[in-house]
VMD Tcl script that draws the C-alpha trace (Angstrom):
set ca {
  {121.14 102.40 96.81}
  {121.40 103.49 93.00}
  {122.81 107.22 93.18}
  {122.66 107.76 89.88}
  {121.06 110.70 88.30}
  {119.53 111.27 84.91}
  {120.87 114.94 84.62}
  {124.64 115.03 85.19}
  {124.78 117.13 81.82}
  {123.38 119.83 79.47}
  {122.56 117.11 77.25}
  {118.59 116.35 76.44}
  {117.54 113.42 78.02}
  {114.11 111.44 77.50}
  {111.90 109.83 79.76}
  {109.85 106.99 80.40}
  {106.29 106.45 78.94}
  {103.66 105.48 81.00}
  {100.21 104.87 80.23}
  {96.58 103.75 81.52}
  {93.55 101.83 80.14}
  {90.25 101.35 81.99}
  {86.96 100.08 81.55}
  {88.21 98.52 77.98}
  {87.93 94.70 76.89}
  {91.18 93.13 76.46}
  {92.80 96.32 78.32}
  {96.19 94.49 77.94}
  {95.92 94.35 74.48}
  {95.28 98.10 74.03}
  {97.86 98.71 76.55}
  {100.54 96.60 74.24}
  {99.96 98.95 71.37}
  {99.71 102.17 73.56}
  {103.43 100.79 74.35}
  {104.54 100.60 71.28}
  {103.30 103.95 69.94}
  {105.49 105.12 73.32}
  {108.33 103.04 72.39}
  {110.76 105.93 72.14}
  {110.49 106.95 75.17}
  {112.08 103.96 76.57}
  {113.81 100.58 74.99}
  {115.36 99.00 77.71}
  {112.39 97.36 79.16}
  {108.42 97.67 79.63}
  {105.63 96.04 81.44}
  {102.17 95.83 81.99}
  {99.78 95.51 84.85}
  {96.26 94.25 84.47}
  {93.25 93.74 87.13}
  {91.03 90.77 86.45}
  {87.47 90.67 86.93}
  {88.04 89.14 89.90}
  {90.48 91.98 91.75}
  {93.48 89.56 90.93}
  {96.92 91.79 89.63}
  {98.91 90.35 86.94}
  {102.01 91.37 85.78}
  {104.26 90.62 82.27}
  {107.56 92.88 82.65}
  {111.12 92.34 80.79}
  {114.45 93.44 79.65}
  {114.28 95.12 76.09}
  {111.70 96.22 73.41}
  {107.67 95.98 73.76}
  {107.65 93.33 70.78}
  {110.57 91.27 72.24}
  {108.86 91.52 75.80}
  {105.31 90.62 74.85}
  {103.58 88.17 72.35}
  {99.91 86.34 72.42}
  {100.64 83.84 75.25}
  {101.89 86.40 77.59}
  {99.35 89.06 76.94}
  {96.37 85.96 77.62}
  {98.22 86.12 80.82}
  {96.71 89.60 81.61}
  {93.22 89.66 81.78}
  {90.59 92.42 82.78}
  {89.52 96.05 81.79}
  {92.19 97.64 83.68}
  {95.84 98.03 82.80}
  {98.35 100.27 83.41}
  {101.92 100.21 81.22}
  {105.27 101.27 81.34}
  {108.32 101.34 78.79}
  {111.73 102.20 80.69}
  {114.39 104.20 79.88}
  {117.02 103.15 82.20}
  {119.66 105.49 83.94}
  {123.84 104.43 84.11}
  {123.92 102.07 86.23}
  {120.58 101.49 87.16}
  {119.42 98.58 85.12}
  {117.88 95.62 86.08}
  {114.64 93.84 85.80}
  {113.94 94.86 89.39}
  {113.49 98.50 88.15}
  {111.22 97.49 85.30}
  {108.03 98.75 85.67}
  {105.26 98.91 86.52}
  {106.10 98.04 90.04}
  {103.05 95.82 91.98}
  {102.85 95.78 95.83}
  {101.05 93.76 98.44}
  {99.64 95.95 101.57}
  {97.78 95.03 104.21}
  {94.93 97.33 102.72}
  {95.52 95.50 99.32}
  {97.62 95.07 96.39}
  {98.38 98.20 94.10}
  {100.15 98.99 91.36}
  {101.72 101.94 90.13}
  {103.97 103.59 87.38}
  {106.28 106.63 87.51}
  {108.23 109.14 84.51}
  {110.23 111.52 86.42}
  {112.64 111.94 88.78}
  {112.33 112.35 92.79}
  {114.93 114.95 93.63}
  {115.05 113.73 97.66}
  {114.94 110.02 96.75}
  {117.75 109.91 98.78}
  {116.88 111.33 102.07}
  {113.38 109.72 101.61}
  {114.79 106.32 101.24}
  {116.78 106.15 104.24}
  {114.29 108.19 106.34}
  {111.99 104.38 104.99}
  {114.63 102.35 105.92}
  {114.97 103.88 108.90}
  {111.54 103.12 109.92}
  {111.74 99.45 108.54}
  {110.32 99.66 105.03}
  {111.92 97.40 102.81}
  {112.77 98.05 98.92}
  {112.75 95.59 95.86}
  {114.39 98.18 93.54}
  {116.82 100.88 93.33}
  {114.05 102.93 91.40}
  {113.44 105.82 93.00}
  {110.16 105.55 91.94}
  {109.49 102.98 94.94}
  {109.43 105.51 97.30}
  {106.18 106.79 96.58}
}
mol new
graphics top color blue
foreach p $ca { graphics top sphere $p radius 0.5 }
foreach p [lrange $ca 0 end-1] q [lrange $ca 1 end] { graphics top cylinder $p $q radius 0.2 }
display resetview
């Protein structure tokens, strides 16, 4: 479990960038340009999740800049008129591709994706409570407890 905190000093801190696209042909292509515009918000990694017309979720994510992670072939794997995107500003000690958002979850009620920008102040307590009840986590990101 990552126990790092972004705000241990009085310096200016940047946050991640999050965006959503709905009802547009090639939503992932538009999300790519949106993430490029948000690149100043985070350079450690990025990702896009799209929802295809058949309801299937598709995700591409990776370490690095938007222009390094995405190309035409990778964007072609993201069909649909809905997409969410995220550029990551990582915290010391919390790096890793498993922490790159958007997260994609498979639940008995159906699949869903989410991206978050912010800090959940009682993250450690919430995570412990959820783990005690049997929850399994795939990352050390505080967003996963949502």
